[in-house]
N, C-alpha and C positions, 0 to 999 in steps of 0.2 A: 722786312716786317717784323713789326713787334712780337714780342712772346703771347701778348694777350690775345692777338688777332689770329695769330697761328694756331692757338690751342682752340680757339673757337670755329674755326674752318676745318681743321684735321679733325680725323678719328684717333682714339688711343687704341692701339692694338695690343690685347691683353690676354689674348687666346693661351699662350703659353702658360703664363702664370695660373690661368684658372685650370689648365688642363693639371696642372702640376697639383691643385688644391682638390679637385676630384679624385684623381688618381689616388691621392691619400686617404680619401674616405672609402674609395671602392677598395685598397688594402686593407686598410681597418674592418670593414665588413668581412671582406674575405676570411681574414685571422678568425673572426667569431663563427663564420657560416662553417670552416674547416674544422674547428674544436666540435661544433656542436655535432656535424657530421660524422666524425669521428668518435666521439663519445657513445653516438646515437646507433655505432657498427656499421654506419652505411658506406662509410669511407676509412681506409685503414693507412694514416698517414705512415712513410717510410720514417725509419730512423735514420738521419744523415750522419750523427754523431752519438755514438752508444753511450759513451759516458753519461751525454746530457737528455738521452732517451727519445721520446716520441716527441716531444715539444721542438726540435730541430725540423722534424719532416712539415709539422703543422706550419712552422714560421717560413720556411721555404716556401711551401704551397703559396702562402699568403703572399709572399716577397715575388713569387713569379705572378701572380695576381695583379700585384700594384703597378708592377714594372710594365706589364701588357697592356692596363689600363692606360696609364700615365703615356705610353709610346702613342697608343691610338689615340688617345685624344688631342696629342700633341700635334700629330701630323695631321688631326682634321682641325683643329682650332688656330693653330699657329699664326695665321694672318687675318685672324677675325678678332671682332669686339665681342667679347661675351659678357652677359650681365653677371657681375658679380654676385649679386644680393641673392641670386636663386640658385648659383653654383655654393655659394656659401652657405646655405642653408640645407641644400642636399649633402654636403659635405658632412654637416655637422648631425646631420640624422644618421647616416651611414655609418660615423665614428661611433656614435651612441651605440647604434645597433650592434655593431662589431664588438665594444668593449661588453656589452649586456651578454652576448653569444658566448664570453670567455669565463663566465663566473658559474660556480657548481650549483648554485641553487637555481640555475636555469635550466642545466642538466638534468636535475633532478624530476623536472617536469615531463622528459621524454620519458 
């Protein structure tokens, strides 16, 4: 069977890659959310490494959210074909919101 006929009849499984992309977006959003919640006094992020201060706790919580999202999405999507456009757009939105949440002018709105 030639390469062209095979690519036209078989589907491309990209779920694992899309899970990694969206997991990264969730992790970035989690970082922004944890920073905002910490600055608002709602969540007190623990200090993991004292010389670095509270940022270590905030990044640890965001890392846990990222790994959890990535793992859950991977298990659900690993054998599926996922539309990359929608996942890419959602990932960019989550990253933008996460970055926005880490800026001090945004904290001032609280």
